[in-house]
DSSP file (Angstrom, degrees, kcal/mol; ACC not computed):
  #  RESIDUE AA STRUCTURE BP1 BP2  ACC     N-H-->O    O-->H-N    N-H-->O    O-->H-N    TCO  KAPPA ALPHA  PHI   PSI    X-CA   Y-CA   Z-CA
    1    1 A D     >        0   0    0      0, 0.0     4,-0.7     0, 0.0     3,-0.2   0.000 360.0 360.0 360.0 -35.8  234.7 -100.3 -117.2
    2    2 A A  T >4  +     0   0    0      1,-0.2     3,-0.6     2,-0.2     4,-0.2   0.876 360.0  48.2 -66.7 -36.3  237.5 -100.4 -114.7
    3    3 A L  G >4 S+     0   0    0      1,-0.2     3,-1.2     2,-0.2     4,-0.5   0.724  96.9  71.1 -76.9 -19.8  237.0 -104.1 -113.9
    4    4 A Q  G >4 S+     0   0    0      1,-0.3     3,-0.8     2,-0.2    -1,-0.2   0.801  91.3  59.6 -67.2 -26.3  236.8 -105.0 -117.6
    5    5 A T  G <X S+     0   0    0     -4,-0.7     4,-1.3    -3,-0.6    -1,-0.3   0.667  90.9  71.0 -73.7 -15.3  240.6 -104.3 -117.9
    6    6 A E  H <> S+     0   0    0     -3,-1.2     4,-2.2    -4,-0.2    -1,-0.2   0.782  87.8  63.8 -71.1 -25.6  241.2 -107.0 -115.3
    7    7 A I  H <> S+     0   0    0     -3,-0.8     4,-2.1    -4,-0.5    -1,-0.2   0.964 105.9  40.8 -66.2 -52.2  240.3 -109.7 -117.8
    8    8 A P  H  > S+     0   0    0      0, 0.0     4,-1.1     0, 0.0    -1,-0.2   0.859 113.7  56.3 -63.2 -31.2  243.2 -109.1 -120.2
    9    9 A R  H  < S+     0   0    0     -4,-1.3     3,-0.2     1,-0.2    -2,-0.2   0.905 108.9  45.6 -65.0 -39.5  245.5 -108.6 -117.2
   10   10 A A  H >< S+     0   0    0     -4,-2.2     3,-1.2     1,-0.2   104,-0.2   0.857 110.4  53.9 -70.1 -34.8  244.5 -112.0 -115.9
   11   11 A E  H >< S+     0   0    0     -4,-2.1     3,-1.8     1,-0.2    -1,-0.2   0.724  91.1  77.5 -69.9 -19.8  245.0 -113.5 -119.4
   12   12 A A  G >< S+     0   0    0     -4,-1.1     3,-1.7     1,-0.3    -1,-0.2   0.645  72.4  79.3 -66.9 -14.0  248.5 -112.0 -119.5
   13   13 A I  G <  S+     0   0    0     -3,-1.2    48,-0.6     1,-0.3    -1,-0.3   0.719  92.9  52.2 -66.6 -16.4  249.8 -114.8 -117.3
   14   14 A F  G <  S+     0   0    0     -3,-1.8    -1,-0.3    -4,-0.1    -2,-0.2   0.335  86.6 105.4 -99.6   6.7  249.8 -117.0 -120.4
   15   15 A Y  S <  S-     0   0    0     -3,-1.7    46,-0.4     1,-0.1     2,-0.1  -0.601  81.1-101.8 -81.7 147.9  251.9 -114.5 -122.5
   16   16 A P        -     0   0    0      0, 0.0     2,-0.5     0, 0.0    44,-0.2  -0.388  29.6-146.2 -70.1 148.5  255.5 -115.4 -123.1
   17   17 A V  E     -A   59   0A   0     42,-3.2    42,-2.6    -2,-0.1     2,-0.4  -0.970   9.5-159.6-117.3 127.4  258.2 -113.6 -121.0
   18   18 A V  E     +A   58   0A   0     -2,-0.5     2,-0.3    40,-0.2    40,-0.2  -0.870  24.5 147.0-107.9 138.8  261.5 -112.8 -122.6
   19   19 A G  E     -A   57   0A   0     38,-2.4    38,-2.7    -2,-0.4     2,-0.3  -0.943  27.4-147.4-157.3 177.9  264.6 -112.1 -120.5
   20   20 A S  E     -A   56   0A   0     -2,-0.3     2,-0.3    36,-0.2    36,-0.2  -0.988   4.5-163.0-152.1 157.0  268.3 -112.5 -120.2
   21   21 A T  E     -A   55   0A   0     34,-2.6    34,-3.0    -2,-0.3     2,-0.4  -0.940   6.5-153.4-136.6 159.8  271.0 -112.9 -117.6
   22   22 A L  E     -A   54   0A   0     -2,-0.3     2,-0.5    32,-0.2    -2,-0.0  -0.979   9.3-174.1-138.3 124.0  274.7 -112.4 -117.4
   23   23 A T  E     +A   53   0A   0     30,-2.0    30,-3.3    -2,-0.4     2,-0.4  -0.970   9.8 174.2-117.9 131.5  277.0 -114.4 -115.2
   24   24 A A  E     +A   52   0A   0     -2,-0.5     2,-0.3    28,-0.2    28,-0.2  -0.991   4.4 173.0-137.8 145.3  280.7 -113.5 -114.9
   25   25 A S  E     -A   51   0A   0     26,-2.7    26,-3.0    -2,-0.4     2,-0.4  -0.987  10.5-164.2-147.6 156.1  283.5 -114.7 -112.8
   26   26 A R  E     -A   50   0A   0     -2,-0.3     2,-0.5    24,-0.2    24,-0.3  -0.991   1.6-168.0-144.8 134.3  287.3 -114.2 -112.6
   27   27 A E  E     -A   49   0A   0     22,-3.3    22,-2.9    -2,-0.4     2,-0.5  -0.978   3.0-172.6-127.4 119.7  289.9 -116.2 -110.7
   28   28 A K  E     -A   48   0A   0     -2,-0.5     2,-0.5    20,-0.2    20,-0.2  -0.943   7.7-158.6-110.7 130.4  293.4 -115.0 -110.3
   29   29 A K  E     -A   47   0A   0     18,-2.8    17,-3.5    -2,-0.5    18,-1.2  -0.934  10.0-173.7-110.0 128.3  296.0 -117.3 -108.7
   30   30 A V  E     +A   45   0A   0     -2,-0.5     2,-0.3    15,-0.3    15,-0.2  -0.949  26.4 109.1-121.1 139.3  299.1 -115.8 -107.2
   31   31 A G  E     -A   44   0A   0     13,-2.7    13,-2.4    -2,-0.4     2,-0.4  -0.896  64.8 -30.5-174.2-156.0  302.0 -117.7 -105.9
   32   32 A F  E     +     0   0A   0     -2,-0.3     2,-0.3    11,-0.2    10,-0.2  -0.687  54.2 175.9 -85.9 133.8  305.7 -118.6 -106.4
   33   33 A T  E     -A   41   0A   0      8,-2.0     8,-3.3    -2,-0.4     2,-0.5  -0.890  29.0-117.3-129.9 165.3  307.0 -118.8 -110.0
   34   34 A T  E     -A   40   0A   0     -2,-0.3     6,-0.2     6,-0.2     2,-0.0  -0.901  24.9-142.8-106.6 128.0  310.4 -119.4 -111.4
   35   35 A A    >   -     0   0    0      4,-3.1     3,-1.5    -2,-0.5     6,-0.0  -0.239  33.2 -97.5 -78.6 175.3  311.9 -116.7 -113.5
   36   36 A Q  T 3  S+     0   0    0      1,-0.3    -1,-0.1     2,-0.1    -2,-0.0   0.770 123.5  56.1 -67.9 -25.0  314.0 -117.4 -116.6
   37   37 A N  T 3  S-     0   0    0      2,-0.1    -1,-0.3     1,-0.0    -2,-0.0   0.423 122.0-104.0 -88.7   4.1  317.3 -117.1 -114.6
   38   38 A G  S <  S+     0   0    0     -3,-1.5     2,-0.2     1,-0.3    -2,-0.1   0.458  77.9 130.3  93.9   1.0  316.1 -119.8 -112.2
   39   39 A T        -     0   0    0      1,-0.0    -4,-3.1    -5,-0.0     2,-0.4  -0.598  59.1-115.6 -88.8 152.1  315.2 -117.6 -109.2
   40   40 A F  E     -A   34   0A   0     -6,-0.2     2,-0.5    -2,-0.2    -6,-0.2  -0.702  23.9-154.4 -87.4 134.9  311.9 -117.8 -107.4
   41   41 A L  E     -A   33   0A   0     -8,-3.3    -8,-2.0    -2,-0.4     3,-0.4  -0.934   9.8-141.4-111.1 132.7  309.6 -114.9 -107.6
   42   42 A N  E    S+     0   0A   0     -2,-0.5   -10,-0.2     1,-0.2   -11,-0.0  -0.653  75.5  10.9 -94.2 148.3  307.0 -114.3 -104.8
   43   43 A D  E    S+     0   0A   0     -2,-0.3     2,-0.3     1,-0.2    -1,-0.2   0.857  85.5 149.4  56.5  43.1  303.4 -113.1 -105.3
   44   44 A Q  E     -A   31   0A   0    -13,-2.4   -13,-2.7    -3,-0.4     2,-0.4  -0.781  55.7 -99.7-102.0 150.5  303.5 -113.5 -109.1
   45   45 A R  E     +A   30   0A   0     -2,-0.3   -15,-0.3   -15,-0.2    37,-0.2  -0.548  36.5 178.8 -71.9 123.5  300.4 -114.3 -111.1
   46   46 A I  E     -     0   0A   0    -17,-3.5    36,-0.6    -2,-0.4     2,-0.3   0.873  66.5  -7.3 -89.9 -46.4  300.3 -118.0 -111.9
   47   47 A S  E     -AB  29  81A   0    -18,-1.2   -18,-2.8    34,-0.2     2,-0.4  -0.989  50.3-158.6-150.4 157.4  297.0 -118.0 -113.8
   48   48 A D  E     -AB  28  80A   0     32,-1.3    32,-2.4    -2,-0.3     2,-0.5  -0.937  15.6-179.7-139.8 112.1  294.1 -115.8 -114.7
   49   49 A I  E     +AB  27  79A   0    -22,-2.9   -22,-3.3    -2,-0.4     2,-0.4  -0.963   0.7 179.8-118.9 122.4  290.8 -117.4 -115.6
   50   50 A S  E     -AB  26  78A   0     28,-2.4    28,-2.8    -2,-0.5     2,-0.4  -0.977   4.8-169.3-123.8 138.6  287.7 -115.3 -116.5
   51   51 A T  E     -AB  25  77A   0    -26,-3.0   -26,-2.7    -2,-0.4     2,-0.4  -0.985   4.8-175.0-129.5 133.9  284.4 -116.7 -117.5
   52   52 A R  E     -AB  24  76A   0     24,-2.3    24,-2.5    -2,-0.4   -28,-0.2  -0.997   1.7-178.3-129.7 130.0  281.4 -114.8 -119.0
   53   53 A T  E     -A   23   0A   0    -30,-3.3   -30,-2.0    -2,-0.4     2,-0.4  -0.851   3.7-172.1-132.1  97.2  278.1 -116.5 -119.7
   54   54 A P  E     -A   22   0A   0      0, 0.0    20,-1.6     0, 0.0     2,-0.4  -0.737  11.8-166.7 -84.3 138.6  275.2 -114.5 -121.2
   55   55 A T  E     -AC  21  73A   0    -34,-3.0   -34,-2.6    -2,-0.4     2,-0.4  -0.990   9.9-165.6-129.4 131.4  271.9 -116.4 -121.3
   56   56 A A  E     +AC  20  72A   0     16,-2.3    16,-2.4    -2,-0.4     2,-0.3  -0.926  18.3 174.8-112.2 140.7  268.8 -115.5 -123.2
   57   57 A F  E     -AC  19  71A   0    -38,-2.7   -38,-2.4    -2,-0.4     2,-0.4  -0.968  24.6-160.2-144.4 159.5  265.5 -117.2 -122.3
   58   58 A I  E     -AC  18  70A   0     12,-2.4    12,-2.8    -2,-0.3     2,-0.4  -0.988  17.9-177.0-137.6 131.0  261.8 -117.2 -123.1
   59   59 A T  E     -AC  17  69A   0    -42,-2.6   -42,-3.2    -2,-0.4     2,-0.4  -0.950   4.3-175.5-130.6 149.3  259.3 -118.7 -120.7
   60   60 A E  E     - C   0  68A   0      8,-2.2     8,-2.5    -2,-0.4     2,-0.3  -0.991  22.5-130.1-146.9 135.2  255.6 -119.2 -121.0
   61   61 A N  E     - C   0  67A   0    -48,-0.6     6,-0.3   -46,-0.4     5,-0.0  -0.626  25.7-146.6 -79.9 143.0  253.0 -120.5 -118.6
   62   62 A V    >   -     0   0    0      4,-2.3     3,-2.2    -2,-0.3     4,-0.1  -0.774  25.5-107.5-110.0 157.0  250.7 -123.2 -120.0
   63   63 A P  T 3  S+     0   0    0      0, 0.0    47,-0.6     0, 0.0    48,-0.3   0.600 113.2  68.1 -62.8 -10.6  247.0 -123.7 -119.1
   64   64 A T  T 3  S-     0   0    0     46,-0.1    41,-0.3    45,-0.1     3,-0.1   0.463 120.5-102.2 -85.8   0.3  247.8 -126.9 -117.2
   65   65 A G  S <  S+     0   0    0     -3,-2.2     2,-0.1     1,-0.3    42,-0.0   0.360  89.7 106.4  97.0  -4.9  249.6 -124.8 -114.5
   66   66 A G        -     0   0    0     33,-0.1    -4,-2.3    -4,-0.1     2,-0.3  -0.196  58.5-132.7 -93.5-170.9  253.1 -125.7 -115.7
   67   67 A S  E     -CD  61  98A   0     31,-2.5    31,-2.8    -6,-0.3     2,-0.4  -0.990   1.0-145.1-145.9 153.4  255.6 -123.7 -117.6
   68   68 A V  E     -CD  60  97A   0     -8,-2.5    -8,-2.2    -2,-0.3     2,-0.5  -0.980  16.4-169.7-120.3 130.4  257.9 -124.1 -120.6
   69   69 A L  E     -CD  59  96A   0     27,-3.0    27,-3.2    -2,-0.4     2,-0.5  -0.984   6.1-175.3-125.3 124.8  261.4 -122.5 -120.6
   70   70 A V  E     +CD  58  95A   0    -12,-2.8   -12,-2.4    -2,-0.5     2,-0.3  -0.985  18.3 165.5-117.7 125.6  263.6 -122.3 -123.6
   71   71 A S  E     -CD  57  94A   0     23,-2.6    23,-3.0    -2,-0.5     2,-0.3  -0.962  19.8-167.3-140.5 156.3  267.1 -120.8 -123.0
   72   72 A S  E     -CD  56  93A   0    -16,-2.4   -16,-2.3    -2,-0.3     2,-0.3  -0.992   8.9-173.5-140.0 147.8  270.4 -120.6 -124.8
   73   73 A D  E     -CD  55  92A   0     19,-2.5    19,-2.2    -2,-0.3     2,-0.4  -0.972  16.2-153.2-141.4 158.1  273.8 -119.5 -123.5
   74   74 A L  E     - D   0  91A   0    -20,-1.6     2,-0.5    -2,-0.3    17,-0.3  -0.975  16.3-160.0-132.0 114.4  277.3 -118.9 -124.8
   75   75 A T  E     - D   0  90A   0     15,-4.2    15,-2.5    -2,-0.4     2,-0.5  -0.836   4.9-169.3-101.8 130.5  280.1 -119.4 -122.3
   76   76 A R  E     -BD  52  89A   0    -24,-2.5   -24,-2.3    -2,-0.5     2,-0.5  -0.979   2.6-172.5-119.3 124.1  283.4 -117.7 -123.0
   77   77 A T  E     -BD  51  88A   0     11,-2.7    11,-2.8    -2,-0.5     2,-0.5  -0.972   3.8-166.8-120.1 121.1  286.4 -118.7 -120.9
   78   78 A D  E     -BD  50  87A   0    -28,-2.8   -28,-2.4    -2,-0.5     2,-0.5  -0.928   6.8-171.7-106.4 126.0  289.7 -116.8 -121.2
   79   79 A T  E     -B   49   0A   0      7,-2.3     2,-0.6    -2,-0.5   -30,-0.2  -0.976   7.0-169.9-121.9 125.9  292.7 -118.5 -119.6
   80   80 A D  E     +B   48   0A   0    -32,-2.4   -32,-1.3    -2,-0.5     2,-0.5  -0.917  15.4 163.9-117.1 105.0  296.0 -116.8 -119.2
   81   81 A V  E >  S-BE  47  84A   0      3,-1.3     3,-1.6    -2,-0.6   -34,-0.2  -0.972  74.8 -21.1-123.3 116.2  298.8 -119.1 -118.1
   82   82 A A  T 3  S-     0   0    0    -36,-0.6    -1,-0.1    -2,-0.5   -35,-0.1   0.872 125.4 -52.7  55.5  42.1  302.4 -117.8 -118.6
   83   83 A G  T 3  S+     0   0    0      1,-0.2    -1,-0.3    -3,-0.0    -3,-0.0   0.462 111.6 115.0  80.8  -0.1  301.4 -115.3 -121.3
   84   84 A D  B <   -E   81   0A   0     -3,-1.6    -3,-1.3     2,-0.0    -1,-0.2  -0.881  48.5-164.2-106.2 103.7  299.5 -117.8 -123.5
   85   85 A P        -     0   0    0      0, 0.0     2,-0.3     0, 0.0    -5,-0.2  -0.684   7.1-176.2 -93.8  90.5  295.8 -116.8 -123.6
   86   86 A P        -     0   0    0      0, 0.0    -7,-2.3     0, 0.0     2,-0.4  -0.658  11.8-153.7 -78.5 140.5  293.7 -119.7 -125.0
   87   87 A T  E     -D   78   0A   0     -2,-0.3     2,-0.4    -9,-0.2    -9,-0.2  -0.955   7.4-163.9-116.5 132.5  290.0 -118.8 -125.3
   88   88 A Q  E     -D   77   0A   0    -11,-2.8   -11,-2.7    -2,-0.4     2,-0.4  -0.931   1.6-162.3-118.5 140.5  287.3 -121.4 -125.2
   89   89 A F  E     +D   76   0A   0     -2,-0.4     2,-0.4   -13,-0.2   -13,-0.2  -0.972   9.8 176.4-121.2 135.8  283.7 -121.0 -126.3
   90   90 A H  E     -D   75   0A   0    -15,-2.5   -15,-4.2    -2,-0.4     2,-0.4  -0.999   5.3-171.8-135.6 137.7  280.8 -123.3 -125.3
   91   91 A S  E     +D   74   0A   0     -2,-0.4     2,-0.3   -17,-0.3   -17,-0.2  -0.948   4.8 179.6-128.6 153.4  277.2 -122.9 -126.2
   92   92 A G  E     -D   73   0A   0    -19,-2.2   -19,-2.5    -2,-0.4     2,-0.4  -0.998  15.8-153.5-151.9 151.5  274.1 -124.7 -125.0
   93   93 A Y  E     -D   72   0A   0     -2,-0.3     2,-0.4   -21,-0.2   -21,-0.2  -0.975  15.7-170.5-125.6 140.4  270.4 -124.8 -125.5
   94   94 A R  E     -D   71   0A   0    -23,-3.0   -23,-2.6    -2,-0.4     2,-0.4  -0.986  13.9-167.2-134.1 142.6  267.9 -126.0 -123.0
   95   95 A V  E     -D   70   0A   0     -2,-0.4     2,-0.5   -25,-0.2   -25,-0.2  -0.996  15.5-174.2-124.9 123.6  264.2 -126.7 -123.0
   96   96 A S  E     -D   69   0A   0    -27,-3.2   -27,-3.0    -2,-0.4     2,-0.5  -0.975   9.0-170.0-123.9 127.6  262.6 -127.2 -119.6
   97   97 A V  E     -D   68   0A   0     -2,-0.5     2,-0.5   -29,-0.2   -29,-0.2  -0.974   7.3-172.7-116.9 121.8  259.0 -128.3 -119.0
   98   98 A V  E     +D   67   0A   0    -31,-2.8   -31,-2.5    -2,-0.5    -2,-0.0  -0.966   8.7 173.3-118.8 123.2  257.8 -128.0 -115.4
   99   99 A Q        -     0   0    0     -2,-0.5   -33,-0.1   -33,-0.2     2,-0.1  -0.918  25.9-139.6-128.9 104.9  254.4 -129.4 -114.4
  100  100 A P    >   -     0   0    0      0, 0.0     3,-0.5     0, 0.0     5,-0.2  -0.421   7.2-152.8 -63.9 134.6  253.6 -129.3 -110.7
  101  101 A L  G >  S+     0   0    0      1,-0.2     3,-0.8    -2,-0.1     0, 0.0   0.828  87.7  53.5 -78.9 -32.2  251.8 -132.5 -109.7
  102  102 A L  G 3  S+     0   0    0      1,-0.2    -1,-0.2     2,-0.1     0, 0.0   0.332  88.9  77.9 -91.1   9.1  249.9 -131.2 -106.7
  103  103 A R  G <  S-     0   0    0     -3,-0.5     3,-0.4   -39,-0.1    -1,-0.2   0.388 108.5-108.9 -95.6   3.3  248.2 -128.3 -108.6
  104  104 A G    <   -     0   0    0     -3,-0.8     3,-0.1     1,-0.2   -39,-0.1  -0.085  28.0-127.2  99.3 -36.0  245.7 -130.5 -110.2
  105  105 A G        +     0   0    0    -41,-0.3     2,-0.3     1,-0.2    -1,-0.2   0.670  67.2 129.1  65.6  16.0  247.0 -130.3 -113.7
  106  106 A R    >>  -     0   0    0     -3,-0.4     4,-1.3     1,-0.1     3,-0.6  -0.696  68.6-122.7-103.4 157.0  243.6 -129.2 -115.0
  107  107 A V  H 3> S+     0   0    0     -2,-0.3     4,-2.2     1,-0.2     5,-0.1   0.878 109.6  57.4 -65.2 -38.6  242.9 -126.2 -117.2
  108  108 A Y  H 34 S+     0   0    0      1,-0.2    -1,-0.2     2,-0.2     7,-0.1   0.751 101.9  57.0 -69.7 -20.7  240.4 -124.8 -114.7
  109  109 A V  H X4 S+     0   0    0     -3,-0.6     3,-0.8     2,-0.2    -1,-0.2   0.935 113.2  37.9 -71.6 -46.5  243.1 -124.7 -112.0
  110  110 A A  H 3< S+     0   0    0     -4,-1.3    -2,-0.2   -47,-0.6     4,-0.2   0.795 117.7  49.9 -76.4 -28.5  245.5 -122.5 -114.0
  111  111 A T  T 3X S+     0   0    0     -4,-2.2     4,-2.1   -48,-0.3     3,-0.4   0.279  77.1 107.8 -94.3  12.5  242.8 -120.4 -115.6
  112  112 A Q  H <> S+     0   0    0     -3,-0.8     4,-2.8     1,-0.2     5,-0.2   0.883  74.1  55.5 -58.6 -41.6  241.1 -119.6 -112.3
  113  113 A P  H  > S+     0   0    0      0, 0.0     4,-2.1     0, 0.0    -1,-0.2   0.872 108.5  49.4 -60.9 -33.4  242.3 -115.9 -112.3
  114  114 A I  H  > S+     0   0    0     -3,-0.4     4,-2.3  -104,-0.2    -2,-0.2   0.940 112.4  46.5 -68.6 -46.3  240.8 -115.4 -115.7
  115  115 A A  H  X S+     0   0    0     -4,-2.1     4,-2.6     1,-0.2     5,-0.2   0.901 112.0  51.5 -62.3 -40.7  237.5 -116.9 -114.6
  116  116 A N  H  X S+     0   0    0     -4,-2.8     4,-2.7     1,-0.2    -1,-0.2   0.904 109.1  50.2 -63.3 -40.7  237.5 -114.8 -111.4
  117  117 A A  H  X S+     0   0    0     -4,-2.1     4,-2.1    -5,-0.2    -1,-0.2   0.898 111.7  48.3 -64.6 -39.7  238.2 -111.6 -113.4
  118  118 A E  H  X S+     0   0    0     -4,-2.3     4,-2.4     2,-0.2    -2,-0.2   0.914 112.5  48.2 -66.1 -41.9  235.2 -112.4 -115.7
  119  119 A Y  H  X S+     0   0    0     -4,-2.6     4,-2.7     2,-0.2    -2,-0.2   0.920 110.8  51.1 -63.6 -43.0  233.0 -113.2 -112.7
  120  120 A D  H  X S+     0   0    0     -4,-2.7     4,-2.5     1,-0.2    -1,-0.2   0.904 110.8  49.1 -59.9 -41.1  234.0 -109.9 -111.0
  121  121 A W  H  X S+     0   0    0     -4,-2.1     4,-2.4     2,-0.2    -1,-0.2   0.922 111.7  48.1 -65.4 -43.2  233.2 -108.0 -114.2
  122  122 A R  H  X S+     0   0    0     -4,-2.4     4,-2.4     2,-0.2    -2,-0.2   0.897 112.0  49.9 -63.8 -39.7  229.8 -109.6 -114.5
  123  123 A I  H  X S+     0   0    0     -4,-2.7     4,-2.6     2,-0.2    -2,-0.2   0.925 111.3  48.6 -64.2 -44.0  229.0 -108.9 -110.8
  124  124 A A  H  X S+     0   0    0     -4,-2.5     4,-2.3     1,-0.2    -2,-0.2   0.891 111.2  50.3 -64.0 -38.8  230.0 -105.3 -111.2
  125  125 A A  H  X S+     0   0    0     -4,-2.4     4,-2.3     2,-0.2    -1,-0.2   0.904 111.9  47.8 -65.3 -40.6  227.9 -105.0 -114.4
  126  126 A A  H  X S+     0   0    0     -4,-2.4     4,-2.5     2,-0.2    -2,-0.2   0.893 111.4  50.5 -66.8 -39.2  224.9 -106.5 -112.5
  127  127 A Q  H  X S+     0   0    0     -4,-2.6     4,-2.3     2,-0.2    -2,-0.2   0.894 110.5  50.0 -65.5 -38.5  225.5 -104.2 -109.5
  128  128 A L  H  X S+     0   0    0     -4,-2.3     4,-2.4     2,-0.2    -2,-0.2   0.928 111.3  48.3 -63.9 -44.3  225.6 -101.2 -111.9
  129  129 A Q  H  X S+     0   0    0     -4,-2.3     4,-2.5     1,-0.2    -2,-0.2   0.897 111.1  51.1 -62.6 -40.1  222.3 -102.3 -113.6
  130  130 A A  H  X S+     0   0    0     -4,-2.5     4,-2.4     2,-0.2    -1,-0.2   0.897 109.9  49.7 -64.6 -39.7  220.8 -102.8 -110.1
  131  131 A A  H  X S+     0   0    0     -4,-2.3     4,-2.5     2,-0.2    -2,-0.2   0.901 110.8  49.9 -65.1 -40.6  221.8  -99.2 -109.2
  132  132 A I  H  X S+     0   0    0     -4,-2.4     4,-2.5     2,-0.2    -2,-0.2   0.926 112.2  47.3 -63.2 -44.5  220.4  -97.8 -112.4
  133  133 A L  H  X S+     0   0    0     -4,-2.5     4,-2.6     2,-0.2    -2,-0.2   0.890 111.3  51.7 -64.8 -38.3  217.1  -99.6 -111.8
  134  134 A T  H  X S+     0   0    0     -4,-2.4     4,-2.6     2,-0.2    -2,-0.2   0.930 111.5  45.9 -63.4 -45.8  217.0  -98.4 -108.2
  135  135 A V  H  X S+     0   0    0     -4,-2.5     4,-2.4     2,-0.2    -2,-0.2   0.909 113.4  50.1 -64.0 -41.6  217.6  -94.8 -109.2
  136  136 A T  H  X S+     0   0    0     -4,-2.5     4,-2.5     2,-0.2    -2,-0.2   0.922 111.8  47.8 -62.3 -43.8  214.9  -95.1 -111.9
  137  137 A A  H  X S+     0   0    0     -4,-2.6     4,-2.5     1,-0.2    -2,-0.2   0.914 112.7  48.1 -64.9 -42.8  212.4  -96.6 -109.5
  138  138 A R  H  X S+     0   0    0     -4,-2.6     4,-2.5     2,-0.2    -1,-0.2   0.892 111.7  50.4 -65.0 -38.7  213.0  -93.9 -106.9
  139  139 A T  H  X S+     0   0    0     -4,-2.4     4,-2.4     2,-0.2    -2,-0.2   0.927 112.4  46.3 -64.7 -44.4  212.7  -91.2 -109.6
  140  140 A K  H  X S+     0   0    0     -4,-2.5     4,-2.8     2,-0.2     5,-0.2   0.906 111.9  51.9 -64.3 -40.7  209.4  -92.7 -110.8
  141  141 A T  H  X S+     0   0    0     -4,-2.5     4,-2.1     1,-0.2    -2,-0.2   0.923 110.8  47.3 -61.5 -44.4  208.2  -93.0 -107.2
  142  142 A A  H  X S+     0   0    0     -4,-2.5     4,-2.0     2,-0.2    -1,-0.2   0.905 112.5  50.2 -64.2 -40.7  209.0  -89.3 -106.5
  143  143 A Y  H  X S+     0   0    0     -4,-2.4     4,-2.5     1,-0.2    -2,-0.2   0.938 111.4  47.3 -62.4 -46.9  207.3  -88.3 -109.7
  144  144 A Y  H  X S+     0   0    0     -4,-2.8     4,-2.7     1,-0.2    -1,-0.2   0.847 109.5  54.3 -66.6 -32.4  204.1  -90.2 -108.9
  145  145 A K  H  X S+     0   0    0     -4,-2.1     4,-2.8    -5,-0.2    -1,-0.2   0.918 109.2  48.1 -65.1 -41.3  204.1  -88.8 -105.4
  146  146 A V  H  X S+     0   0    0     -4,-2.0     4,-2.2     2,-0.2    -2,-0.2   0.919 112.9  48.0 -63.9 -43.0  204.2  -85.3 -106.9
  147  147 A V  H  X S+     0   0    0     -4,-2.5     4,-2.2     2,-0.2    -2,-0.2   0.913 112.9  49.0 -63.3 -42.7  201.4  -86.1 -109.3
  148  148 A L  H  X S+     0   0    0     -4,-2.7     4,-2.6     2,-0.2    -2,-0.2   0.927 111.0  49.0 -62.4 -46.1  199.3  -87.7 -106.5
  149  149 A E  H  X S+     0   0    0     -4,-2.8     4,-2.5     1,-0.2    -1,-0.2   0.888 110.2  52.2 -62.1 -38.0  199.9  -84.6 -104.2
  150  150 A D  H  X S+     0   0    0     -4,-2.2     4,-2.3     2,-0.2    -1,-0.2   0.911 110.8  47.2 -63.4 -42.7  198.8  -82.3 -107.1
  151  151 A K  H  X S+     0   0    0     -4,-2.2     4,-2.6     2,-0.2    -2,-0.2   0.895 111.6  50.6 -66.1 -39.1  195.6  -84.3 -107.6
  152  152 A I  H  X S+     0   0    0     -4,-2.6     4,-2.7     2,-0.2    -2,-0.2   0.919 110.0  50.5 -63.5 -42.6  194.9  -84.2 -103.9
  153  153 A I  H  X S+     0   0    0     -4,-2.5     4,-2.5     1,-0.2    -2,-0.2   0.923 111.3  48.4 -60.8 -43.9  195.4  -80.5 -103.9
  154  154 A N  H  X S+     0   0    0     -4,-2.3     4,-2.4     2,-0.2    -2,-0.2   0.908 112.0  49.3 -62.8 -41.7  193.0  -80.1 -106.9
  155  155 A L  H  X S+     0   0    0     -4,-2.6     4,-2.5     2,-0.2    -2,-0.2   0.916 111.7  48.4 -63.7 -42.8  190.4  -82.3 -105.1
  156  156 A V  H  X S+     0   0    0     -4,-2.7     4,-2.5     2,-0.2    -2,-0.2   0.916 111.4  49.8 -64.4 -42.3  190.7  -80.3 -101.9
  157  157 A Q  H  X S+     0   0    0     -4,-2.5     4,-2.2     2,-0.2    -1,-0.2   0.910 111.7  48.5 -62.8 -41.4  190.3  -77.0 -103.8
  158  158 A D  H  X S+     0   0    0     -4,-2.4     4,-2.2     1,-0.2    -2,-0.2   0.899 111.3  50.9 -63.4 -39.4  187.2  -78.4 -105.6
  159  159 A A  H  X S+     0   0    0     -4,-2.5     4,-2.8     2,-0.2    -2,-0.2   0.893 108.6  51.1 -65.6 -39.4  185.8  -79.5 -102.3
  160  160 A I  H  X S+     0   0    0     -4,-2.5     4,-2.6     2,-0.2    -1,-0.2   0.914 108.9  51.2 -63.9 -42.3  186.4  -76.1 -100.8
  161  161 A V  H  X S+     0   0    0     -4,-2.2     4,-1.8     2,-0.2    -2,-0.2   0.914 112.9  45.8 -61.7 -42.8  184.6  -74.5 -103.7
  162  162 A R  H  X S+     0   0    0     -4,-2.2     4,-2.1     2,-0.2    -2,-0.2   0.900 112.3  50.7 -66.1 -41.8  181.6  -76.8 -103.2
  163  163 A D  H  X S+     0   0    0     -4,-2.8     4,-2.4     1,-0.2    -2,-0.2   0.901 108.8  51.6 -64.6 -38.4  181.6  -76.2  -99.5
  164  164 A D  H  X S+     0   0    0     -4,-2.6     4,-2.2     1,-0.2    -1,-0.2   0.889 108.7  51.9 -62.7 -38.5  181.6  -72.5 -100.1
  165  165 A A  H  X S+     0   0    0     -4,-1.8     4,-1.5     1,-0.2    -1,-0.2   0.885 110.8  47.5 -66.4 -37.7  178.7  -72.9 -102.4
  166  166 A L  H  X S+     0   0    0     -4,-2.1     4,-1.4     2,-0.2    -2,-0.2   0.889 111.5  50.3 -68.0 -40.5  176.8  -74.8  -99.7
  167  167 A I  H  < S+     0   0    0     -4,-2.4    -2,-0.2     1,-0.2    -1,-0.2   0.894 108.8  52.0 -68.0 -37.7  177.6  -72.3  -97.0
  168  168 A V  H  < S+     0   0    0     -4,-2.2    -1,-0.2     1,-0.2    -2,-0.2   0.873 108.2  52.1 -66.8 -37.7  176.4  -69.4  -99.2
  169  169 A E  H  <        0   0    0     -4,-1.5    -1,-0.2     1,-0.3    -2,-0.2   0.793 360.0 360.0 -71.7 -28.0  173.0  -71.1  -99.9
  170  170 A L     <        0   0    0     -4,-1.4    -1,-0.3    -5,-0.1    -2,-0.2   0.507 360.0 360.0 -81.1 360.0  172.3  -71.7  -96.3
């Protein structure tokens, strides 16, 4: 029974996997700027650019040993230059199909863990059946030995009674 759960576990490699990532970055540039009165200011912020990219994806292994990945992302870029914050949005969708060439590309290559789990389960079931048959055979053997010993005891007792009868007549 414990090995029977390994079959669905091996089949789970072909279930889709859903996930997400978040990438964020920020770049601040500091340097010399000119104030409104014409003087130079040191160590003032020249620009501030921050980018955030959340990505959602779904990937699934296919029986040929490859994988299919579908993802989408939305990039938001905030730029602050001299107090004017323009915000830009970019979105993208990607479909990626990866098929390794040296893995055979055959169904039996990718489904090998499933076949191995099924074989392991069948072997364990056969071993259990063999153990049951062994215990049954040993139990029957012990029973027949007890019956045989009982019959031998009865024969010996009958023989003793006959021998006693012969001895008394003599």
